[in-house]
C-alpha positions, 0 to 999 in steps of 0.5 A: 403823481405821473412824474413819480410813476415815471421815475419808478418806471425808470428805475425798473423796480420789476428788474429787482427780481434778479437781485434775489440771487443774493439769497442763494448763499443763505439758502444753500448754506442751510441758514435760511432760518437764521434771523441775523443772516437773513437781515444781512441778506436783505440789506445786501438785496436792498443795496443791490436793488439801489445800485442796479437801478442807478446802473439802469438809469445810467444805461438809459441815459447813454442809450436814449437815442438808440432806444428811440429807434427800438419798437419797445424801448422807445416807450421807456421814460428817458427815451420818451422824454417823460423823465428828463436827463438831469432828473435821471442823473440826480436820481441815479446819484442818490440811488448810487450813494444809498446803495453803497452806504448799505454795502459799506455797512456789510463790509469791505468785501461787499463794497468792493463787489458793488464797485466791480458791479457798477464799473463793469456795467458802466464799461458795458454801457459805453463800450462792451455792449458793442462787442459780440459774445463779450457783451453777453459775458459781461451780463453774466458777470452781473449775475455772478456778482450778485451771488458772491455778494450774498455770500460775502454779506453773511461770510459764507463761502460760495460753492463753485457749483453755484457759480458755474450754474449761475454763469451758464444759466445767465449765458443761456438767458442772455443769448436768448435775449439777443435772439429776440432782439435780432428777430424783433428788429431784423435789419434795423437791429444793428442801429440799436445795438452794434454787436447784433451785426455779428450775430445771426439767429443760427449762431445764437441758436447754437449758443443757446443749445450749448448753454442749455445742455451745459446748465442742465448737466452742471446742475445735475452733477451738482446734485449728485457730486460726492462732496455735495452729498456729504455736505448736505447729508442727503442723496435726494437732491437729484429729485429737483432736476426735473424742475430745472429741466422743465423750467429751461424747456418752458423758456425755450418754448416761449422763445421759439414758439411764442417769440418772447425772450426780450425781457427774462424778468417779465417772462418769469413774472408773467408766465404762470407755468414757469413761475409755478415751476420755480416755486415748486423747485424752491420748495423741493430744495428747501424740503430736501436740504432742511427737512431731509425729505 
């Protein structure tokens, strides 16, 4: 039973929350109540969960020696030895094949996006993660591919505004994560991730400030853009801006005042004010888009 628990921990089920981005397309295309499109979105979500977990396993296999020197990551199943390398390899292959089978069922475009996601993450694991700034952009690419895959799964065009907000928001989270890693390990940070040698808390604070302002501005402009108003037949989307502002400011508070930010998923799931705010934002968007309130 403990072996099964370790395997489940190794595939990072909690990180599947990130894959909820595939539902952005069905939500913002006003098809949230379409049974057929929801089923396709769910299949895309499950496929991404499987492929993402295979990526996590591959990454942990490559990083197991570095993770053993990390104060938190040393407890991961592969780094600690609770899951053997060959066990992780077999599990990764199984998840990979199952995830791509679902992708192929959703169409060639989705299959290609899954392939790009896997290859980009493979490159990240073996090379890109050691290159400052570019490493963060590759992480951001993963979030964008999730959104695009959701759109291709239901054959809906993704708004460039959604892509822009996803890029900026994910860059914000990634820079905050780098800051946490640097602050947590100090001088030993480089032994875990070479790119951290090129970062400083001052530089990362500057990047966080830039992406914070850019994310808020991009989202605000989206809610008021004439084309968006015409598409959704409502001028009330700006009422959702305060939720976005609070969410970002709350996250900054947790990063700077509480020393968190190492795992964005854990923060979103554990911090009640942030979780409630996300739910309220989602509810407000649904009320505006679907019920024209």
